[in-house]
Biotite code that builds the C-alpha atoms (Angstrom):
import biotite.structure as struc

atoms = struc.array([
    struc.Atom([-20.955, 22.864, -22.638], chain_id="A", res_id=1, res_name="UNK", atom_name="CA", element="C"),
    struc.Atom([-18.129, 25.800, -22.746], chain_id="A", res_id=2, res_name="UNK", atom_name="CA", element="C"),
    struc.Atom([-19.009, 28.535, -26.025], chain_id="A", res_id=3, res_name="UNK", atom_name="CA", element="C"),
    struc.Atom([-15.812, 26.867, -27.886], chain_id="A", res_id=4, res_name="UNK", atom_name="CA", element="C"),
    struc.Atom([-18.400, 23.630, -27.992], chain_id="A", res_id=5, res_name="UNK", atom_name="CA", element="C"),
    struc.Atom([-21.088, 25.394, -28.922], chain_id="A", res_id=6, res_name="UNK", atom_name="CA", element="C"),
    struc.Atom([-19.680, 27.430, -31.801], chain_id="A", res_id=7, res_name="UNK", atom_name="CA", element="C"),
    struc.Atom([-18.142, 23.856, -32.809], chain_id="A", res_id=8, res_name="UNK", atom_name="CA", element="C"),
    struc.Atom([-22.066, 22.499, -32.639], chain_id="A", res_id=9, res_name="UNK", atom_name="CA", element="C"),
    struc.Atom([-23.040, 25.144, -34.615], chain_id="A", res_id=10, res_name="UNK", atom_name="CA", element="C"),
    struc.Atom([-20.063, 25.207, -37.434], chain_id="A", res_id=11, res_name="UNK", atom_name="CA", element="C"),
    struc.Atom([-20.734, 21.084, -37.648], chain_id="A", res_id=12, res_name="UNK", atom_name="CA", element="C"),
    struc.Atom([-24.255, 21.565, -38.696], chain_id="A", res_id=13, res_name="UNK", atom_name="CA", element="C"),
    struc.Atom([-25.347, 18.263, -40.896], chain_id="A", res_id=14, res_name="UNK", atom_name="CA", element="C"),
    struc.Atom([-22.057, 16.894, -40.359], chain_id="A", res_id=15, res_name="UNK", atom_name="CA", element="C"),
    struc.Atom([-22.960, 16.334, -36.982], chain_id="A", res_id=16, res_name="UNK", atom_name="CA", element="C"),
    struc.Atom([-24.806, 13.337, -38.102], chain_id="A", res_id=17, res_name="UNK", atom_name="CA", element="C"),
    struc.Atom([-22.462, 10.076, -38.827], chain_id="A", res_id=18, res_name="UNK", atom_name="CA", element="C"),
    struc.Atom([-24.598, 8.777, -41.647], chain_id="A", res_id=19, res_name="UNK", atom_name="CA", element="C"),
    struc.Atom([-27.786, 9.686, -43.597], chain_id="A", res_id=20, res_name="UNK", atom_name="CA", element="C"),
    struc.Atom([-29.961, 7.746, -45.733], chain_id="A", res_id=21, res_name="UNK", atom_name="CA", element="C"),
    struc.Atom([-32.878, 8.291, -47.630], chain_id="A", res_id=22, res_name="UNK", atom_name="CA", element="C"),
    struc.Atom([-35.337, 5.306, -48.686], chain_id="A", res_id=23, res_name="UNK", atom_name="CA", element="C"),
    struc.Atom([-36.384, 5.490, -51.860], chain_id="A", res_id=24, res_name="UNK", atom_name="CA", element="C"),
    struc.Atom([-38.952, 3.038, -54.472], chain_id="A", res_id=25, res_name="UNK", atom_name="CA", element="C"),
    struc.Atom([-36.914, 1.730, -57.451], chain_id="A", res_id=26, res_name="UNK", atom_name="CA", element="C"),
    struc.Atom([-40.197, 2.758, -59.568], chain_id="A", res_id=27, res_name="UNK", atom_name="CA", element="C"),
    struc.Atom([-40.001, 6.536, -58.365], chain_id="A", res_id=28, res_name="UNK", atom_name="CA", element="C"),
    struc.Atom([-37.226, 8.314, -59.560], chain_id="A", res_id=29, res_name="UNK", atom_name="CA", element="C"),
    struc.Atom([-39.447, 11.298, -59.076], chain_id="A", res_id=30, res_name="UNK", atom_name="CA", element="C"),
    struc.Atom([-39.123, 11.507, -55.889], chain_id="A", res_id=31, res_name="UNK", atom_name="CA", element="C"),
    struc.Atom([-35.965, 10.890, -55.886], chain_id="A", res_id=32, res_name="UNK", atom_name="CA", element="C"),
    struc.Atom([-35.491, 13.958, -57.682], chain_id="A", res_id=33, res_name="UNK", atom_name="CA", element="C"),
    struc.Atom([-37.959, 16.052, -55.738], chain_id="A", res_id=34, res_name="UNK", atom_name="CA", element="C"),
    struc.Atom([-35.962, 14.193, -52.718], chain_id="A", res_id=35, res_name="UNK", atom_name="CA", element="C"),
    struc.Atom([-32.211, 15.361, -53.999], chain_id="A", res_id=36, res_name="UNK", atom_name="CA", element="C"),
    struc.Atom([-33.780, 18.777, -54.005], chain_id="A", res_id=37, res_name="UNK", atom_name="CA", element="C"),
    struc.Atom([-34.932, 19.788, -50.871], chain_id="A", res_id=38, res_name="UNK", atom_name="CA", element="C"),
    struc.Atom([-31.569, 18.300, -49.657], chain_id="A", res_id=39, res_name="UNK", atom_name="CA", element="C"),
    struc.Atom([-29.548, 20.634, -51.373], chain_id="A", res_id=40, res_name="UNK", atom_name="CA", element="C"),
    struc.Atom([-31.470, 23.605, -50.752], chain_id="A", res_id=41, res_name="UNK", atom_name="CA", element="C"),
    struc.Atom([-30.837, 22.772, -46.682], chain_id="A", res_id=42, res_name="UNK", atom_name="CA", element="C"),
    struc.Atom([-27.246, 22.207, -47.534], chain_id="A", res_id=43, res_name="UNK", atom_name="CA", element="C"),
    struc.Atom([-27.630, 17.902, -46.931], chain_id="A", res_id=44, res_name="UNK", atom_name="CA", element="C"),
    struc.Atom([-26.903, 16.804, -50.911], chain_id="A", res_id=45, res_name="UNK", atom_name="CA", element="C"),
    struc.Atom([-23.759, 15.551, -49.835], chain_id="A", res_id=46, res_name="UNK", atom_name="CA", element="C"),
    struc.Atom([-23.906, 13.904, -47.417], chain_id="A", res_id=47, res_name="UNK", atom_name="CA", element="C"),
    struc.Atom([-27.799, 11.330, -48.401], chain_id="A", res_id=48, res_name="UNK", atom_name="CA", element="C"),
    struc.Atom([-27.145, 8.105, -49.400], chain_id="A", res_id=49, res_name="UNK", atom_name="CA", element="C"),
    struc.Atom([-30.814, 7.074, -51.671], chain_id="A", res_id=50, res_name="UNK", atom_name="CA", element="C"),
    struc.Atom([-31.516, 3.790, -50.245], chain_id="A", res_id=51, res_name="UNK", atom_name="CA", element="C"),
    struc.Atom([-33.240, 2.412, -53.313], chain_id="A", res_id=52, res_name="UNK", atom_name="CA", element="C"),
    struc.Atom([-35.643, -0.604, -52.710], chain_id="A", res_id=53, res_name="UNK", atom_name="CA", element="C"),
    struc.Atom([-38.137, -2.489, -54.897], chain_id="A", res_id=54, res_name="UNK", atom_name="CA", element="C"),
    struc.Atom([-41.838, -2.510, -53.913], chain_id="A", res_id=55, res_name="UNK", atom_name="CA", element="C"),
    struc.Atom([-42.346, -5.694, -51.310], chain_id="A", res_id=56, res_name="UNK", atom_name="CA", element="C"),
    struc.Atom([-44.500, -8.483, -53.738], chain_id="A", res_id=57, res_name="UNK", atom_name="CA", element="C"),
    struc.Atom([-46.925, -8.840, -50.947], chain_id="A", res_id=58, res_name="UNK", atom_name="CA", element="C"),
    struc.Atom([-47.196, -5.825, -48.409], chain_id="A", res_id=59, res_name="UNK", atom_name="CA", element="C"),
    struc.Atom([-46.614, -2.527, -48.544], chain_id="A", res_id=60, res_name="UNK", atom_name="CA", element="C"),
    struc.Atom([-46.500, -2.214, -44.976], chain_id="A", res_id=61, res_name="UNK", atom_name="CA", element="C"),
    struc.Atom([-43.844, -5.026, -44.873], chain_id="A", res_id=62, res_name="UNK", atom_name="CA", element="C"),
    struc.Atom([-41.640, -3.500, -47.262], chain_id="A", res_id=63, res_name="UNK", atom_name="CA", element="C"),
    struc.Atom([-41.599, -0.114, -45.208], chain_id="A", res_id=64, res_name="UNK", atom_name="CA", element="C"),
    struc.Atom([-40.052, -2.028, -42.127], chain_id="A", res_id=65, res_name="UNK", atom_name="CA", element="C"),
    struc.Atom([-38.021, -3.950, -43.678], chain_id="A", res_id=66, res_name="UNK", atom_name="CA", element="C"),
    struc.Atom([-36.339, -0.581, -45.911], chain_id="A", res_id=67, res_name="UNK", atom_name="CA", element="C"),
    struc.Atom([-35.585, 1.182, -42.773], chain_id="A", res_id=68, res_name="UNK", atom_name="CA", element="C"),
    struc.Atom([-34.047, -1.280, -40.868], chain_id="A", res_id=69, res_name="UNK", atom_name="CA", element="C"),
    struc.Atom([-32.153, -1.864, -43.605], chain_id="A", res_id=70, res_name="UNK", atom_name="CA", element="C"),
    struc.Atom([-30.755, 1.670, -43.215], chain_id="A", res_id=71, res_name="UNK", atom_name="CA", element="C"),
    struc.Atom([-30.692, 1.115, -39.947], chain_id="A", res_id=72, res_name="UNK", atom_name="CA", element="C"),
    struc.Atom([-28.318, -1.740, -40.641], chain_id="A", res_id=73, res_name="UNK", atom_name="CA", element="C"),
    struc.Atom([-26.255, 0.498, -42.830], chain_id="A", res_id=74, res_name="UNK", atom_name="CA", element="C"),
    struc.Atom([-25.055, 2.898, -40.308], chain_id="A", res_id=75, res_name="UNK", atom_name="CA", element="C"),
    struc.Atom([-24.543, 0.373, -38.107], chain_id="A", res_id=76, res_name="UNK", atom_name="CA", element="C"),
    struc.Atom([-22.101, -1.194, -40.509], chain_id="A", res_id=77, res_name="UNK", atom_name="CA", element="C"),
    struc.Atom([-20.357, 2.080, -41.531], chain_id="A", res_id=78, res_name="UNK", atom_name="CA", element="C"),
    struc.Atom([-19.695, 2.753, -37.936], chain_id="A", res_id=79, res_name="UNK", atom_name="CA", element="C"),
    struc.Atom([-22.483, 5.796, -37.578], chain_id="A", res_id=80, res_name="UNK", atom_name="CA", element="C"),
    struc.Atom([-23.340, 6.811, -33.852], chain_id="A", res_id=81, res_name="UNK", atom_name="CA", element="C"),
    struc.Atom([-25.821, 9.224, -35.247], chain_id="A", res_id=82, res_name="UNK", atom_name="CA", element="C"),
    struc.Atom([-28.247, 7.958, -38.319], chain_id="A", res_id=83, res_name="UNK", atom_name="CA", element="C"),
    struc.Atom([-30.595, 10.200, -39.905], chain_id="A", res_id=84, res_name="UNK", atom_name="CA", element="C"),
    struc.Atom([-33.089, 8.694, -41.914], chain_id="A", res_id=85, res_name="UNK", atom_name="CA", element="C"),
    struc.Atom([-35.511, 9.781, -44.230], chain_id="A", res_id=86, res_name="UNK", atom_name="CA", element="C"),
    struc.Atom([-38.075, 8.856, -47.193], chain_id="A", res_id=87, res_name="UNK", atom_name="CA", element="C"),
    struc.Atom([-37.955, 10.336, -50.167], chain_id="A", res_id=88, res_name="UNK", atom_name="CA", element="C"),
    struc.Atom([-41.708, 12.657, -49.865], chain_id="A", res_id=89, res_name="UNK", atom_name="CA", element="C"),
    struc.Atom([-39.370, 14.637, -47.226], chain_id="A", res_id=90, res_name="UNK", atom_name="CA", element="C"),
    struc.Atom([-39.809, 18.097, -47.564], chain_id="A", res_id=91, res_name="UNK", atom_name="CA", element="C"),
    struc.Atom([-38.213, 21.329, -45.640], chain_id="A", res_id=92, res_name="UNK", atom_name="CA", element="C"),
    struc.Atom([-39.826, 23.611, -44.822], chain_id="A", res_id=93, res_name="UNK", atom_name="CA", element="C"),
    struc.Atom([-38.850, 26.751, -42.107], chain_id="A", res_id=94, res_name="UNK", atom_name="CA", element="C"),
    struc.Atom([-35.807, 25.392, -41.369], chain_id="A", res_id=95, res_name="UNK", atom_name="CA", element="C"),
    struc.Atom([-32.611, 27.256, -40.578], chain_id="A", res_id=96, res_name="UNK", atom_name="CA", element="C"),
    struc.Atom([-28.924, 26.795, -39.215], chain_id="A", res_id=97, res_name="UNK", atom_name="CA", element="C"),
    struc.Atom([-30.174, 27.828, -35.698], chain_id="A", res_id=98, res_name="UNK", atom_name="CA", element="C"),
    struc.Atom([-32.851, 25.219, -35.698], chain_id="A", res_id=99, res_name="UNK", atom_name="CA", element="C"),
    struc.Atom([-30.654, 22.753, -36.945], chain_id="A", res_id=100, res_name="UNK", atom_name="CA", element="C"),
    struc.Atom([-27.691, 24.158, -33.795], chain_id="A", res_id=101, res_name="UNK", atom_name="CA", element="C"),
    struc.Atom([-30.340, 23.210, -31.527], chain_id="A", res_id=102, res_name="UNK", atom_name="CA", element="C"),
    struc.Atom([-31.286, 19.847, -32.003], chain_id="A", res_id=103, res_name="UNK", atom_name="CA", element="C"),
    struc.Atom([-27.583, 19.046, -32.636], chain_id="A", res_id=104, res_name="UNK", atom_name="CA", element="C"),
    struc.Atom([-26.500, 20.570, -29.091], chain_id="A", res_id=105, res_name="UNK", atom_name="CA", element="C"),
    struc.Atom([-29.292, 18.853, -27.286], chain_id="A", res_id=106, res_name="UNK", atom_name="CA", element="C"),
    struc.Atom([-28.467, 15.571, -29.048], chain_id="A", res_id=107, res_name="UNK", atom_name="CA", element="C"),
    struc.Atom([-25.037, 15.914, -27.795], chain_id="A", res_id=108, res_name="UNK", atom_name="CA", element="C"),
    struc.Atom([-25.638, 17.092, -24.572], chain_id="A", res_id=109, res_name="UNK", atom_name="CA", element="C"),
    struc.Atom([-28.272, 14.334, -23.479], chain_id="A", res_id=110, res_name="UNK", atom_name="CA", element="C"),
    struc.Atom([-26.436, 10.309, -24.060], chain_id="A", res_id=111, res_name="UNK", atom_name="CA", element="C"),
    struc.Atom([-30.644, 9.321, -22.964], chain_id="A", res_id=112, res_name="UNK", atom_name="CA", element="C"),
    struc.Atom([-31.537, 10.355, -26.640], chain_id="A", res_id=113, res_name="UNK", atom_name="CA", element="C"),
    struc.Atom([-31.992, 7.194, -28.418], chain_id="A", res_id=114, res_name="UNK", atom_name="CA", element="C"),
    struc.Atom([-34.692, 8.910, -31.176], chain_id="A", res_id=115, res_name="UNK", atom_name="CA", element="C"),
    struc.Atom([-35.182, 11.853, -32.204], chain_id="A", res_id=116, res_name="UNK", atom_name="CA", element="C"),
    struc.Atom([-37.662, 13.554, -34.995], chain_id="A", res_id=117, res_name="UNK", atom_name="CA", element="C"),
    struc.Atom([-37.304, 16.708, -37.469], chain_id="A", res_id=118, res_name="UNK", atom_name="CA", element="C"),
    struc.Atom([-41.143, 16.456, -37.595], chain_id="A", res_id=119, res_name="UNK", atom_name="CA", element="C"),
    struc.Atom([-44.209, 13.133, -36.964], chain_id="A", res_id=120, res_name="UNK", atom_name="CA", element="C"),
    struc.Atom([-47.764, 13.531, -35.545], chain_id="A", res_id=121, res_name="UNK", atom_name="CA", element="C"),
    struc.Atom([-47.558, 13.315, -32.346], chain_id="A", res_id=122, res_name="UNK", atom_name="CA", element="C"),
    struc.Atom([-50.341, 12.332, -28.434], chain_id="A", res_id=123, res_name="UNK", atom_name="CA", element="C"),
    struc.Atom([-48.563, 14.746, -26.523], chain_id="A", res_id=124, res_name="UNK", atom_name="CA", element="C"),
    struc.Atom([-45.665, 16.663, -25.969], chain_id="A", res_id=125, res_name="UNK", atom_name="CA", element="C"),
    struc.Atom([-44.020, 18.541, -22.767], chain_id="A", res_id=126, res_name="UNK", atom_name="CA", element="C"),
    struc.Atom([-41.268, 21.329, -22.899], chain_id="A", res_id=127, res_name="UNK", atom_name="CA", element="C"),
    struc.Atom([-37.760, 20.287, -21.652], chain_id="A", res_id=128, res_name="UNK", atom_name="CA", element="C"),
    struc.Atom([-34.925, 22.949, -20.679], chain_id="A", res_id=129, res_name="UNK", atom_name="CA", element="C"),
    struc.Atom([-33.261, 22.999, -23.905], chain_id="A", res_id=130, res_name="UNK", atom_name="CA", element="C"),
    struc.Atom([-34.750, 25.784, -26.202], chain_id="A", res_id=131, res_name="UNK", atom_name="CA", element="C"),
    struc.Atom([-36.891, 24.775, -29.784], chain_id="A", res_id=132, res_name="UNK", atom_name="CA", element="C"),
    struc.Atom([-36.878, 20.774, -27.622], chain_id="A", res_id=133, res_name="UNK", atom_name="CA", element="C"),
    struc.Atom([-40.023, 18.938, -26.884], chain_id="A", res_id=134, res_name="UNK", atom_name="CA", element="C"),
    struc.Atom([-40.487, 15.380, -25.170], chain_id="A", res_id=135, res_name="UNK", atom_name="CA", element="C"),
    struc.Atom([-42.952, 14.167, -27.495], chain_id="A", res_id=136, res_name="UNK", atom_name="CA", element="C"),
    struc.Atom([-45.843, 11.468, -27.461], chain_id="A", res_id=137, res_name="UNK", atom_name="CA", element="C"),
    struc.Atom([-44.938, 10.058, -30.630], chain_id="A", res_id=138, res_name="UNK", atom_name="CA", element="C"),
    struc.Atom([-47.714, 8.550, -32.798], chain_id="A", res_id=139, res_name="UNK", atom_name="CA", element="C"),
    struc.Atom([-46.711, 8.258, -36.450], chain_id="A", res_id=140, res_name="UNK", atom_name="CA", element="C"),
    struc.Atom([-44.765, 9.113, -38.742], chain_id="A", res_id=141, res_name="UNK", atom_name="CA", element="C"),
    struc.Atom([-40.878, 8.196, -40.401], chain_id="A", res_id=142, res_name="UNK", atom_name="CA", element="C"),
    struc.Atom([-40.678, 10.860, -42.793], chain_id="A", res_id=143, res_name="UNK", atom_name="CA", element="C"),
    struc.Atom([-37.316, 12.147, -40.821], chain_id="A", res_id=144, res_name="UNK", atom_name="CA", element="C"),
    struc.Atom([-35.494, 11.554, -37.532], chain_id="A", res_id=145, res_name="UNK", atom_name="CA", element="C"),
    struc.Atom([-32.346, 10.345, -35.641], chain_id="A", res_id=146, res_name="UNK", atom_name="CA", element="C"),
    struc.Atom([-31.692, 7.005, -34.071], chain_id="A", res_id=147, res_name="UNK", atom_name="CA", element="C"),
    struc.Atom([-29.074, 6.465, -32.402], chain_id="A", res_id=148, res_name="UNK", atom_name="CA", element="C"),
    struc.Atom([-26.683, 3.322, -32.747], chain_id="A", res_id=149, res_name="UNK", atom_name="CA", element="C"),
    struc.Atom([-27.567, 1.341, -29.839], chain_id="A", res_id=150, res_name="UNK", atom_name="CA", element="C"),
    struc.Atom([-31.417, 1.661, -30.427], chain_id="A", res_id=151, res_name="UNK", atom_name="CA", element="C"),
    struc.Atom([-30.490, 0.741, -34.248], chain_id="A", res_id=152, res_name="UNK", atom_name="CA", element="C"),
    struc.Atom([-29.028, -2.434, -33.149], chain_id="A", res_id=153, res_name="UNK", atom_name="CA", element="C"),
    struc.Atom([-32.017, -2.992, -31.302], chain_id="A", res_id=154, res_name="UNK", atom_name="CA", element="C"),
    struc.Atom([-34.574, -2.605, -33.749], chain_id="A", res_id=155, res_name="UNK", atom_name="CA", element="C"),
    struc.Atom([-32.586, -3.952, -36.719], chain_id="A", res_id=156, res_name="UNK", atom_name="CA", element="C"),
    struc.Atom([-32.660, -7.062, -35.094], chain_id="A", res_id=157, res_name="UNK", atom_name="CA", element="C"),
    struc.Atom([-36.420, -7.439, -35.008], chain_id="A", res_id=158, res_name="UNK", atom_name="CA", element="C"),
    struc.Atom([-38.287, -9.694, -37.771], chain_id="A", res_id=159, res_name="UNK", atom_name="CA", element="C"),
    struc.Atom([-41.884, -8.179, -39.249], chain_id="A", res_id=160, res_name="UNK", atom_name="CA", element="C"),
    struc.Atom([-44.367, -8.667, -36.637], chain_id="A", res_id=161, res_name="UNK", atom_name="CA", element="C"),
    struc.Atom([-47.570, -7.449, -39.542], chain_id="A", res_id=162, res_name="UNK", atom_name="CA", element="C"),
    struc.Atom([-47.087, -4.089, -37.644], chain_id="A", res_id=163, res_name="UNK", atom_name="CA", element="C"),
    struc.Atom([-46.504, -0.894, -39.733], chain_id="A", res_id=164, res_name="UNK", atom_name="CA", element="C"),
    struc.Atom([-43.031, 0.528, -39.081], chain_id="A", res_id=165, res_name="UNK", atom_name="CA", element="C"),
    struc.Atom([-44.790, 3.812, -36.813], chain_id="A", res_id=166, res_name="UNK", atom_name="CA", element="C"),
    struc.Atom([-46.549, 1.867, -34.694], chain_id="A", res_id=167, res_name="UNK", atom_name="CA", element="C"),
    struc.Atom([-43.679, -0.226, -34.095], chain_id="A", res_id=168, res_name="UNK", atom_name="CA", element="C"),
    struc.Atom([-41.638, 2.657, -33.224], chain_id="A", res_id=169, res_name="UNK", atom_name="CA", element="C"),
    struc.Atom([-44.206, 4.072, -31.207], chain_id="A", res_id=170, res_name="UNK", atom_name="CA", element="C"),
    struc.Atom([-44.161, 1.123, -29.044], chain_id="A", res_id=171, res_name="UNK", atom_name="CA", element="C"),
    struc.Atom([-40.551, 1.446, -28.096], chain_id="A", res_id=172, res_name="UNK", atom_name="CA", element="C"),
    struc.Atom([-40.147, 2.614, -24.250], chain_id="A", res_id=173, res_name="UNK", atom_name="CA", element="C"),
    struc.Atom([-38.034, 4.974, -25.150], chain_id="A", res_id=174, res_name="UNK", atom_name="CA", element="C"),
    struc.Atom([-38.188, 8.841, -24.472], chain_id="A", res_id=175, res_name="UNK", atom_name="CA", element="C"),
    struc.Atom([-39.034, 10.494, -27.527], chain_id="A", res_id=176, res_name="UNK", atom_name="CA", element="C"),
    struc.Atom([-38.554, 13.713, -28.736], chain_id="A", res_id=177, res_name="UNK", atom_name="CA", element="C"),
    struc.Atom([-38.508, 16.199, -31.624], chain_id="A", res_id=178, res_name="UNK", atom_name="CA", element="C"),
    struc.Atom([-37.897, 20.253, -32.374], chain_id="A", res_id=179, res_name="UNK", atom_name="CA", element="C"),
    struc.Atom([-40.768, 22.604, -32.228], chain_id="A", res_id=180, res_name="UNK", atom_name="CA", element="C"),
    struc.Atom([-41.582, 24.269, -34.762], chain_id="A", res_id=181, res_name="UNK", atom_name="CA", element="C"),
    struc.Atom([-40.825, 21.279, -36.626], chain_id="A", res_id=182, res_name="UNK", atom_name="CA", element="C"),
    struc.Atom([-39.367, 21.541, -39.853], chain_id="A", res_id=183, res_name="UNK", atom_name="CA", element="C"),
    struc.Atom([-39.603, 18.106, -41.864], chain_id="A", res_id=184, res_name="UNK", atom_name="CA", element="C"),
    struc.Atom([-42.709, 17.555, -43.905], chain_id="A", res_id=185, res_name="UNK", atom_name="CA", element="C"),
    struc.Atom([-44.072, 14.577, -45.660], chain_id="A", res_id=186, res_name="UNK", atom_name="CA", element="C"),
    struc.Atom([-45.023, 16.013, -49.207], chain_id="A", res_id=187, res_name="UNK", atom_name="CA", element="C"),
    struc.Atom([-48.625, 15.942, -50.796], chain_id="A", res_id=188, res_name="UNK", atom_name="CA", element="C"),
    struc.Atom([-47.631, 13.619, -53.563], chain_id="A", res_id=189, res_name="UNK", atom_name="CA", element="C"),
    struc.Atom([-50.330, 10.400, -53.236], chain_id="A", res_id=190, res_name="UNK", atom_name="CA", element="C"),
    struc.Atom([-48.605, 7.736, -51.019], chain_id="A", res_id=191, res_name="UNK", atom_name="CA", element="C"),
    struc.Atom([-47.280, 4.202, -52.332], chain_id="A", res_id=192, res_name="UNK", atom_name="CA", element="C"),
    struc.Atom([-48.780, 2.121, -49.692], chain_id="A", res_id=193, res_name="UNK", atom_name="CA", element="C"),
    struc.Atom([-52.048, 0.455, -51.333], chain_id="A", res_id=194, res_name="UNK", atom_name="CA", element="C"),
    struc.Atom([-53.762, -0.009, -47.679], chain_id="A", res_id=195, res_name="UNK", atom_name="CA", element="C"),
    struc.Atom([-52.974, 3.902, -46.966], chain_id="A", res_id=196, res_name="UNK", atom_name="CA", element="C"),
    struc.Atom([-55.174, 4.834, -49.820], chain_id="A", res_id=197, res_name="UNK", atom_name="CA", element="C"),
    struc.Atom([-58.125, 6.141, -49.297], chain_id="A", res_id=198, res_name="UNK", atom_name="CA", element="C"),
    struc.Atom([-56.806, 7.453, -45.791], chain_id="A", res_id=199, res_name="UNK", atom_name="CA", element="C"),
    struc.Atom([-54.065, 9.095, -48.196], chain_id="A", res_id=200, res_name="UNK", atom_name="CA", element="C"),
    struc.Atom([-57.226, 10.757, -50.367], chain_id="A", res_id=201, res_name="UNK", atom_name="CA", element="C"),
    struc.Atom([-58.887, 11.840, -47.125], chain_id="A", res_id=202, res_name="UNK", atom_name="CA", element="C"),
    struc.Atom([-55.666, 13.518, -45.746], chain_id="A", res_id=203, res_name="UNK", atom_name="CA", element="C"),
    struc.Atom([-54.774, 15.430, -49.049], chain_id="A", res_id=204, res_name="UNK", atom_name="CA", element="C"),
    struc.Atom([-58.007, 16.903, -49.165], chain_id="A", res_id=205, res_name="UNK", atom_name="CA", element="C"),
    struc.Atom([-57.325, 18.257, -45.441], chain_id="A", res_id=206, res_name="UNK", atom_name="CA", element="C"),
    struc.Atom([-54.935, 20.009, -47.056], chain_id="A", res_id=207, res_name="UNK", atom_name="CA", element="C"),
    struc.Atom([-52.380, 16.764, -46.722], chain_id="A", res_id=208, res_name="UNK", atom_name="CA", element="C"),
    struc.Atom([-49.693, 15.893, -44.413], chain_id="A", res_id=209, res_name="UNK", atom_name="CA", element="C"),
    struc.Atom([-47.785, 18.515, -43.755], chain_id="A", res_id=210, res_name="UNK", atom_name="CA", element="C"),
    struc.Atom([-50.767, 20.814, -43.010], chain_id="A", res_id=211, res_name="UNK", atom_name="CA", element="C"),
    struc.Atom([-51.906, 18.071, -40.364], chain_id="A", res_id=212, res_name="UNK", atom_name="CA", element="C"),
    struc.Atom([-48.434, 17.989, -39.008], chain_id="A", res_id=213, res_name="UNK", atom_name="CA", element="C"),
    struc.Atom([-48.489, 21.391, -38.541], chain_id="A", res_id=214, res_name="UNK", atom_name="CA", element="C"),
    struc.Atom([-52.198, 22.082, -36.821], chain_id="A", res_id=215, res_name="UNK", atom_name="CA", element="C"),
    struc.Atom([-51.105, 18.154, -34.959], chain_id="A", res_id=216, res_name="UNK", atom_name="CA", element="C"),
    struc.Atom([-48.258, 20.261, -33.330], chain_id="A", res_id=217, res_name="UNK", atom_name="CA", element="C"),
    struc.Atom([-49.846, 23.347, -32.536], chain_id="A", res_id=218, res_name="UNK", atom_name="CA", element="C"),
    struc.Atom([-52.369, 21.711, -30.862], chain_id="A", res_id=219, res_name="UNK", atom_name="CA", element="C"),
    struc.Atom([-50.826, 19.532, -28.168], chain_id="A", res_id=220, res_name="UNK", atom_name="CA", element="C"),
    struc.Atom([-48.058, 22.878, -27.977], chain_id="A", res_id=221, res_name="UNK", atom_name="CA", element="C"),
    struc.Atom([-50.449, 24.797, -27.159], chain_id="A", res_id=222, res_name="UNK", atom_name="CA", element="C"),
    struc.Atom([-53.228, 22.120, -25.761], chain_id="A", res_id=223, res_name="UNK", atom_name="CA", element="C"),
    struc.Atom([-54.324, 24.197, -22.822], chain_id="A", res_id=224, res_name="UNK", atom_name="CA", element="C"),
    struc.Atom([-54.964, 27.431, -24.166], chain_id="A", res_id=225, res_name="UNK", atom_name="CA", element="C"),
    struc.Atom([-56.732, 26.043, -27.198], chain_id="A", res_id=226, res_name="UNK", atom_name="CA", element="C"),
    struc.Atom([-59.271, 23.897, -24.603], chain_id="A", res_id=227, res_name="UNK", atom_name="CA", element="C"),
    struc.Atom([-59.799, 27.224, -21.754], chain_id="A", res_id=228, res_name="UNK", atom_name="CA", element="C"),
    struc.Atom([-60.773, 29.303, -24.889], chain_id="A", res_id=229, res_name="UNK", atom_name="CA", element="C"),
    struc.Atom([-63.083, 26.697, -26.372], chain_id="A", res_id=230, res_name="UNK", atom_name="CA", element="C"),
    struc.Atom([-64.579, 26.624, -22.739], chain_id="A", res_id=231, res_name="UNK", atom_name="CA", element="C"),
    struc.Atom([-64.757, 30.505, -22.478], chain_id="A", res_id=232, res_name="UNK", atom_name="CA", element="C"),
    struc.Atom([-66.705, 30.275, -25.183], chain_id="A", res_id=233, res_name="UNK", atom_name="CA", element="C"),
    struc.Atom([-68.948, 27.531, -24.284], chain_id="A", res_id=234, res_name="UNK", atom_name="CA", element="C"),
    struc.Atom([-69.903, 29.174, -20.969], chain_id="A", res_id=235, res_name="UNK", atom_name="CA", element="C"),
    struc.Atom([-70.522, 32.934, -22.918], chain_id="A", res_id=236, res_name="UNK", atom_name="CA", element="C"),
    struc.Atom([-72.769, 30.725, -25.166], chain_id="A", res_id=237, res_name="UNK", atom_name="CA", element="C"),
    struc.Atom([-74.789, 29.015, -22.201], chain_id="A", res_id=238, res_name="UNK", atom_name="CA", element="C"),
    struc.Atom([-74.925, 32.489, -20.293], chain_id="A", res_id=239, res_name="UNK", atom_name="CA", element="C"),
    struc.Atom([-76.347, 34.073, -23.336], chain_id="A", res_id=240, res_name="UNK", atom_name="CA", element="C"),
    struc.Atom([-78.907, 31.311, -23.611], chain_id="A", res_id=241, res_name="UNK", atom_name="CA", element="C"),
    struc.Atom([-79.688, 31.662, -19.934], chain_id="A", res_id=242, res_name="UNK", atom_name="CA", element="C"),
    struc.Atom([-80.328, 35.361, -20.408], chain_id="A", res_id=243, res_name="UNK", atom_name="CA", element="C"),
])
């Protein structure tokens, strides 16, 4: 990629993405208002379409699953290639146009990347040759991600199979990527998912999902150093004990 192409990507910003949707329950206008302020703060206010859905009558997780697939179907119908998907508890922290440029440059140069997270929980990560970009072992959270149209078509054709959406997404046999450090987080607002009420309380007592996500990504990014530090401390304690 030459200097002119790089400059074009930097200037394009969020307009690199062909469609952007934010899922929101009809019963939560407060969240839409908060999310709209978040989008405005990063220059996305004129691009994101709120996809307002009703709460599923029987199963919250089925409703979440079907809402994400609905957004994918809308993007496909619109002819979008790169589709941005958000949930309405989105919070941007540490965002910069430079970080966004790293994301769009990577996506424009890597056709194999069909799933990219602006923030998530991982169970491992590895560096790439691209600044700010990690290959991630995705675990959970779907508040901010990019999906390429060919993968969106595959997922949009799926039926509910009694697995939460992030579990289904983790099972997709795709290389998954993310930006480090993340700049998209979930707010500390109580979850609307009835099955997660107890877990949600614990998460908020631990500082909220945003804090947990930040600690999670730092741990796996510096896992070797963290483990080495613990081993050194353990060895020192053993040495002191045996003296």
